C-alpha positions in Angstrom: 120.0 -121.9 -96.7 123.2 -123.7 -95.8 124.9 -123.0 -92.5 128.4 -124.1 -91.5 129.0 -125.8 -88.1 129.7 -122.5 -86.3 126.7 -120.8 -87.8 124.4 -123.7 -87.0 125.4 -123.5 -83.3 125.0 -119.7 -83.4 121.6 -119.8 -85.0 120.5 -122.5 -82.5 121.7 -120.7 -79.4 120.6 -117.2 -80.4 117.4 -117.9 -82.4 116.0 -121.1 -80.8 117.2 -121.4 -77.2 115.6 -118.1 -76.0 112.2 -119.8 -76.7 112.8 -122.9 -74.5 110.4 -121.7 -71.7 107.6 -120.9 -74.1 108.1 -124.2 -75.8 107.8 -126.1 -72.5 104.7 -124.1 -71.5 103.0 -124.9 -74.9 104.1 -128.5 -74.7 102.8 -128.9 -71.2 99.4 -127.3 -72.1 99.2 -129.8 -75.0 100.3 -132.9 -73.2 99.1 -132.1 -69.6 102.1 -134.1 -68.4 105.5 -132.8 -67.3 107.6 -135.7 -68.6 105.7 -135.9 -71.9 106.2 -132.1 -72.2 109.9 -132.3 -71.6 110.2 -135.1 -74.2 108.2 -133.1 -76.7 110.5 -130.1 -76.2 113.6 -132.2 -76.5 112.3 -133.8 -79.6 111.4 -130.3 -81.1 114.8 -129.0 -80.5 116.5 -132.1 -81.9 114.3 -131.7 -85.1 115.1 -128.0 -85.2 118.8 -128.7 -85.2 118.5 -131.5 -87.7 116.5 -129.3 -90.1 118.2 -126.0 -89.2 119.1 -125.5 -93.0 115.3 -125.0 -93.7 115.2 -122.1 -91.1 115.8 -118.7 -92.6 117.7 -116.4 -90.2 115.7 -113.2 -89.3 112.3 -114.9 -89.7 110.1 -115.8 -86.7 112.0 -118.6 -84.9 109.3 -119.0 -82.2 106.6 -119.7 -84.8 108.9 -122.1 -86.6 109.6 -124.0 -83.4 105.9 -124.0 -82.4 105.0 -125.6 -85.7 107.6 -128.3 -85.3 106.3 -128.9 -81.7 102.6 -129.0 -82.8 103.4 -131.4 -85.6 105.5 -133.7 -83.3 102.6 -133.7 -80.7 100.1 -134.7 -83.4 102.3 -137.4 -84.7 102.9 -138.7 -81.2 99.3 -138.5 -80.3 98.3 -140.5 -83.4 101.0 -143.1 -82.7 99.8 -143.5 -79.1 96.1 -143.6 -80.0 96.8 -146.7 -82.1 98.5 -148.5 -79.3 96.6 -150.4 -76.6 96.9 -149.0 -73.1 99.8 -150.2 -71.1 99.7 -151.0 -67.4 102.8 -151.5 -65.3 101.6 -154.3 -63.1 104.8 -154.4 -61.2 104.3 -150.9 -60.1 100.6 -151.7 -59.0 101.8 -154.8 -57.1 104.6 -152.9 -55.4 102.2 -150.2 -54.3 99.5 -152.6 -52.9 102.1 -154.7 -51.1 103.7 -151.6 -49.5 103.0 -150.5 -45.8 101.6 -147.1 -46.9 98.5 -148.6 -48.4 95.4 -147.2 -47.0 92.8 -150.0 -46.4 90.0 -147.6 -47.4 91.2 -147.0 -51.0 88.3 -146.2 -53.2 87.8 -148.1 -56.3 86.5 -145.1 -58.1 89.6 -143.3 -59.1 87.5 -140.4 -60.3 86.9 -139.2 -56.8 90.7 -138.9 -56.1 91.3 -137.3 -59.5 88.6 -134.7 -59.0 90.0 -133.7 -55.6 93.3 -132.8 -57.3 91.5 -130.8 -60.1 89.8 -128.4 -57.8 91.9 -125.2 -57.7 92.8 -123.3 -60.8 89.4 -123.4 -62.6 90.7 -121.5 -65.6 93.5 -124.0 -66.3 91.0 -126.8 -65.7 88.5 -125.3 -68.1 91.2 -124.7 -70.7 92.5 -128.2 -70.3 89.1 -129.7 -70.8 88.7 -128.2 -74.2 89.4 -130.3 -77.3 93.1 -130.0 -78.3 92.4 -128.0 -81.4 90.5 -125.4 -79.4 93.0 -125.4 -76.5 95.8 -124.9 -79.0 94.4 -121.8 -80.6 93.7 -120.1 -77.2 97.3 -120.9 -76.1 98.8 -119.6 -79.3 96.7 -116.5 -79.4 95.9 -115.5 -75.9 98.8 -116.9 -73.9 101.7 -116.8 -76.5 100.5 -113.7 -78.5 100.8 -115.0 -82.0 99.0 -113.2 -84.8 96.4 -114.9 -86.9 98.8 -115.2 -89.8 101.4 -116.8 -87.6 98.9 -119.2 -86.1 97.8 -120.1 -89.6 101.3 -121.1 -90.5 102.0 -122.9 -87.2 98.7 -124.9 -87.5 98.8 -125.2 -91.3 95.2 -123.9 -91.7 93.6 -120.9 -93.3 93.3 -117.7 -91.4 89.5 -117.9 -91.6 89.7 -121.3 -89.9 92.0 -119.8 -87.2 89.4 -117.0 -86.5 86.4 -119.3 -86.4 88.2 -121.9 -84.2 89.4 -119.2 -81.9 85.8 -117.7 -81.6 84.4 -121.2 -80.9 87.2 -121.9 -78.4 86.6 -118.7 -76.5 82.9 -119.3 -76.3 83.4 -122.9 -75.0 85.8 -121.5 -72.4 83.4 -118.7 -71.5 80.6 -121.3 -71.1 82.8 -123.5 -68.8 83.8 -120.6 -66.7 80.3 -119.3 -66.6 79.2 -122.6 -65.0 81.9 -122.2 -62.4 81.1 -118.6 -61.7 77.4 -119.4 -61.1 78.4 -122.2 -58.8 80.2 -119.6 -56.7 77.0 -117.4 -56.7 77.8 -115.0 -59.4 74.9 -114.1 -61.7 74.9 -113.0 -65.4 73.8 -109.4 -65.3 73.0 -109.4 -68.9 69.8 -111.4 -68.4 
């Protein structure tokens, strides 16, 4: 399909822009970082505009955008996983030389991290899942995509979508079951 300049802008504004919030939510749940999510959404919309001629008006724009976002996330993840970790030593030095440094700073950063994680256990359980499992739950249970749409977005067979979703839900259920039992809830099926 070939759009003229006005049609491109119209398709972009009417078909793509209404999904910006859903795109950000999906990106945030994948990246678990606000800035990375914003960058990913921006990259997705730039690619969508660049390749707008491959979009067919009247088809599912949300699914098309989610596929672009998912592919961008995977490409960025692969790129980052091949790079060594980077530390901003200037930032560390500035922090430790500031007046606000608490002398009793723990060297075990896990303690501080865990303190911030306690709260929304469902989100924590979801975020702890492997990205493939987290993605299918987000797409199906939070975004409401059908199995067919998910298969297109993820570029996998419908059978794989179903089995991955089943495994993901069971993993999530197990994680939440541990949390529920820690609060004193008992499984009545036993």
